[in-house]
C-alpha positions in Angstrom: 0.0 0.0 0.0 1.3 3.5 -0.8 2.3 5.5 2.3 -0.5 8.1 1.7 -3.2 5.5 1.4 -4.4 7.1 -1.7 -6.6 5.3 -4.2 -4.6 3.7 -7.0 -4.9 4.4 -10.7 -2.8 2.4 -13.1 -2.1 3.7 -16.6 -0.9 1.0 -18.9 1.0 2.8 -21.6 1.6 6.1 -19.7 4.0 7.4 -22.3 3.4 8.1 -26.0 5.0 6.9 -29.2 4.4 10.5 -30.3 6.2 12.2 -27.3 9.3 14.2 -28.1 11.6 11.2 -28.2 8.9 8.6 -29.1 9.3 6.0 -31.8 6.7 7.5 -34.1 8.2 10.9 -33.7 11.6 9.7 -34.7 10.1 7.7 -37.6 8.2 10.6 -39.1 10.5 13.5 -38.2 13.8 11.7 -38.3 14.9 12.9 -34.9 13.7 13.8 -31.4 11.8 17.1 -31.0 12.0 19.9 -28.5 8.9 20.0 -26.4 9.9 22.7 -23.9 7.4 25.2 -25.4 4.5 22.8 -25.2 2.0 22.7 -22.3 2.9 19.9 -19.9 -0.5 18.3 -20.5 0.3 17.4 -24.1 3.9 16.3 -23.9 3.2 12.6 -23.3 -0.1 12.4 -25.3 -3.2 10.9 -23.8 -1.5 8.5 -21.4 0.5 11.3 -19.8 -2.6 13.6 -19.6 -4.7 10.9 -18.0 -1.9 10.2 -15.4 -1.7 13.9 -14.6 -5.5 14.2 -14.3 -5.9 11.3 -11.9 -2.9 12.5 -9.8 -4.4 15.9 -9.6 -7.6 14.3 -8.3 -5.8 12.6 -5.4 -4.9 9.3 -6.9 -1.6 7.5 -6.5 -0.7 6.9 -10.1 1.2 4.0 -11.4 2.9 4.7 -14.7 3.7 1.5 -16.7 6.1 1.5 -19.6 8.5 -1.0 -21.1 11.5 1.1 -20.1 11.4 3.2 -16.9 13.4 6.0 -18.4 10.6 6.7 -20.9 8.3 7.9 -18.0 10.9 9.7 -15.8 10.0 13.2 -17.0 6.3 12.5 -16.7 6.8 11.3 -13.2 8.8 14.5 -12.4 5.9 16.6 -13.8 3.4 14.8 -11.6 5.5 15.2 -8.5 6.0 18.9 -9.4 2.2 19.3 -9.5 2.0 17.9 -6.0 1.0 14.4 -7.0 2.3 11.0 -6.2 3.3 8.2 -8.6 5.7 5.3 -9.3 7.0 3.8 -12.5 6.7 0.1 -13.1 8.3 -1.6 -16.1 5.8 -3.8 -18.0 6.1 -5.6 -21.4 2.6 -6.6 -22.6 4.1 -9.3 -24.8 5.4 -11.2 -21.8 3.0 -12.9 -19.3 5.8 -13.1 -16.8 6.4 -9.3 -17.1 2.7 -8.6 -16.6 2.5 -10.9 -13.5 5.7 -9.4 -12.0 4.5 -5.8 -12.6 1.2 -6.3 -10.9 2.7 -8.1 -7.9 4.9 -5.0 -7.5 1.9 -2.7 -7.9 -0.2 -4.5 -5.3 2.7 -4.7 -2.9 4.0 -1.1 -3.2 0.9 0.9 -4.3 -2.1 -1.3 -3.5 -5.0 -2.8 -5.5 -5.9 -0.6 -8.4 -9.2 1.2 -8.2 -8.9 2.4 -11.8 -7.1 0.7 -14.7 -6.7 2.7 -17.9 -5.5 0.5 -20.8 -3.7 2.9 -23.2 -1.1 0.7 -24.8 -0.3 1.4 -28.4 2.0 0.1 -31.2 3.4 1.4 -34.5 3.9 -1.9 -36.3 2.8 -1.4 -39.9 3.4 2.3 -40.1 6.7 2.0 -42.0 5.4 -0.4 -44.7 5.7 1.2 -48.2 2.6 2.0 -50.4 3.0 -1.2 -52.4 2.5 -3.3 -49.3 -0.9 -2.3 -48.1 -2.5 -5.7 -48.7 -2.7 -8.5 -46.1 -0.5 -10.7 -48.2 2.5 -8.4 -47.5 2.0 -8.2 -43.7 4.5 -10.3 -41.8 3.0 -12.7 -39.2 5.1 -11.2 -36.5 3.5 -7.8 -37.1 0.0 -9.3 -36.6 1.2 -11.1 -33.5 2.4 -7.9 -32.0 -0.8 -6.1 -32.8 -2.8 -9.0 -31.2 -0.6 -8.9 -28.1 -1.3 -5.3 -27.5 -4.9 -5.2 -28.6 -6.4 -8.3 -27.0 -4.0 -10.7 -25.3 -2.4 -7.9 -23.2 -5.7 -6.4 -21.9 -7.0 -10.0 -21.3 -4.0 -10.7 -19.1 -4.2 -7.3 -17.4 -7.9 -7.9 -16.6 -7.1 -11.2 -15.0 -4.8 -9.3 -12.7 -7.2 -6.6 -11.6 -10.7 -7.8 -12.0 -10.8 -10.2 -9.1 -10.1 -7.5 -6.5 -12.5 -5.1 -8.1 -15.2 -7.7 -8.1 -14.6 -8.6 -4.5 -14.7 -4.9 -3.5 -17.8 -4.2 -5.6 -16.2 -1.2 -7.3 -13.6 -0.1 -9.8 -13.1 1.1 -13.3 -11.4 -0.6 -16.3 -11.3 1.9 -19.1 -10.0 1.2 -22.6 -8.3 3.9 -24.8 -9.2 2.8 -28.3 -9.5 4.3 -31.7 -11.9 4.5 -34.7 -10.4 1.4 -36.3 -12.1 -0.6 -33.5 -15.6 0.2 -34.8 -15.3 -2.2 -37.7 -12.7 -4.0 -39.9 -10.9 -1.6 -42.2 -8.1 -1.9 -44.7 -4.7 -0.8 -43.4 -3.7 2.3 -45.5 -0.1 3.5 -46.1 1.3 5.1 -43.0 -1.1 3.4 -40.6 -0.3 0.8 -38.0 -1.9 -2.6 -38.3 -5.1 -1.5 -36.4 -7.7 -4.0 -37.3 -7.0 -6.2 -34.2 -8.3 -3.2 -32.3 -11.8 -4.6 -33.1 -11.0 -7.4 -30.7 -10.1 -4.9 -28.0 -13.6 -3.4 -28.3 -15.1 -6.8 -28.2 -13.2 -7.6 -25.0 -14.5 -4.4 -23.4 -18.0 -5.5 -24.3 -17.5 -8.9 -22.8 -16.0 -7.5 -19.6 -19.0 -5.1 -19.4 -21.4 -8.1 -19.5 -19.4 -10.1 -17.0 -18.5 -7.5 -14.4 -21.0 -4.7 -14.4 -23.3 -6.6 -12.1 -20.4 -6.8 -9.6 -20.0 -3.0 -9.5 -17.1 -2.8 -11.9 -17.4 -0.1 -14.6 -16.0 -1.0 -18.0 -15.9 1.4 -20.9 -14.4 1.6 -24.4 -13.3 5.1 -25.3 -13.1 5.7 -29.1 -10.7 8.5 -29.7 -11.8 9.4 -33.2 -9.0 11.7 -34.4 -5.4 12.7 -34.0 -4.3 13.4 -30.4 -2.1 16.5 -29.7 1.4 15.6 -28.8 4.9 16.8 -29.8 5.1 14.5 -32.8 1.6 15.0 -34.1 1.6 18.8 -33.6 4.8 19.1 -35.7 3.2 17.4 -38.7 2.2 19.7 -41.6 -1.4 18.7 -41.7 -1.7 19.4 -38.0 -0.2 22.8 -38.4 -2.5 23.6 -41.3 -5.6 22.3 -39.6 -5.1 22.7 -35.8 -8.9 22.4 -35.2 -8.6 18.7 -36.2 -6.3 17.9 -33.3 -7.8 16.6 -30.0 -6.6 18.1 -26.8 -5.4 15.1 -24.6 -6.2 17.1 -21.4 -9.8 17.1 -22.5 -9.6 13.4 -23.2 -8.3 12.9 -19.7 -11.3 14.8 -18.3 -13.6 12.4 -20.2 -11.8 9.4 -18.6 -12.1 10.9 -15.1 -15.8 11.6 -15.8 -16.4 7.9 -16.7 -14.8 6.8 -13.5 -16.9 9.2 -11.4 -20.2 8.4 -13.1 -23.1 7.3 -10.8 -23.8 3.6 -11.1 -27.4 4.3 -12.1 -26.3 5.6 -15.5 -23.0 4.2 -16.6 -21.6 4.9 -20.1 -20.0 1.8 -21.7 -18.8 3.4 -24.9 -17.8 7.0 -25.5 -16.7 8.4 -28.8 -14.6 11.6 -28.9 -14.4 13.4 -32.2 -13.2 17.0 -33.1 -16.1 19.2 -34.1 -15.1 19.8 -37.8 -15.1 16.1 -38.7 -17.9 13.6 -39.0 -17.8 10.8 -36.5 -16.4 7.5 -37.7 -18.7 4.4 -37.8 
């Protein structure tokens, strides 16, 4: 249990592949970017914004990432705002890593009251235009996408759902995207997103299984580009800033879901910038 006895929020994927030194940022821009002029709420994308929001609301926030150094600046920002957090290394491809991480979380922080699943991947983004079709996609790429989209959250749910069920409360919130709404062809420059449909399906299954025990499960469809150092620097974002979604406002939506009254839970929430038509 954390020394302050604060409720625990775990953010799976607290950092962003679009942060200043993220993999997508380096892939698209060729190098790291300077984020010193950006608001602290957007520097680590939606995961960082959610972590900061729950810390501001009095939660002890656990930041999970494959490499601890990825989240060190985010943790510094949370502490600088008066919050409390810890970093736990977790690799969603490894069942042993997941088990070890949650043993550490339960021992040092406590049982999670909130679990935000925000893990992402970039596999597929670097394939050339002539390799859009399924026949060109390596099996290893599909397996990685499945690990992050469905196997990972399945294993994470097995770690946190029993305690939430026994306590009769808790929230398991998925950070998903518009590709989860139906199967879509992978276009050039996109990650292999169609396994995200299975993530949405898992959220629906968990809703049916655990709602009656007082556990709130919701799938959040983030229907657009999230503001971050890497996405903000892209030409289309600079030309159309109104199409970029503020991660601080996304974080507020996640906190809203957690604090909803049990008499009127939302189980799917779609967030779309105003100039665009919602995906379906």
